[in-house]
N, C-alpha and C positions, 0 to 999 in steps of 0.2 A: 945106554938107557939105564936108569936107576931102577933097582929091584925093590920090592915091598919092604924087605928087612932093612935095606939102607935108608929108605924113606922114613920108616918108623923110628930108627935110631936118630936120624936128623931132627924129626919132629919132636922127639922126647927131650932133646937138648934145648928146645926154644922155651924161654922163660914165659911164664903167664904174665899177662899185661893187664894192668888196671889203669885205664886212662884217667889222668889227673883232672881232665875236663869235667868228668862227672862230679868228682868231689868239690871242685870249684863252683860248679853250678849250685850245688846244695848250700854252699856258703853264701851265695848271693840271693837266696830265697828269703823273702820276708815272712813275717808271722801269718800273713794271709795266704801263703802258699804260692804267691806270685813272685816273679823276678823283681827285686828291689833295685830300681835303677840308681839309687843313691849309693849302693854298694858296689856297683860295676866299676867305677873309676878306681876305686880302692884296690881292686884285683886285676886291673887292666894288663899290667906287665905279665903276671902269672897266667892270665887268660890267653894272651897271645902265644906264650910258650907252650901252653897246653894244647892249643888249637894246632900249632905246628907239629907237636908230637903226635896228636891224633891223626893228622893228615899223612905224616910219614908212616905211621903204623898201618893206616888204611892202604896206602900204596903197596907196602911190603906184603900185606895180607892178600891183596888182589893178585899180586904176582905168584904167591903160593897157590892160590885157588886156580889160576890159570895153568900152572905146572900140574896140579892134581887132575884137572879136566883133561889135559893132553894125555896124561898117563892113562886115565880111564878110557879115552878114545883108542889109544894104542893097544889096550889089553883086550878090547872087544872085537 
């Protein structure tokens, strides 16, 4: 079982993530604040890649959350 010190050392080595999906979404917003559907095809390839990255990050994060929950259960 992993101890708290090891967990903190591991977590501190994980880089901060800023999903490209958010930045891309802002690039596709029109002047009226709504999604400009004419811009979407221009960013389609980047959008697909950003969605894939966000999904992979989500799965990894969910795995970490489950490990932390399990640790919490075993500590109590």
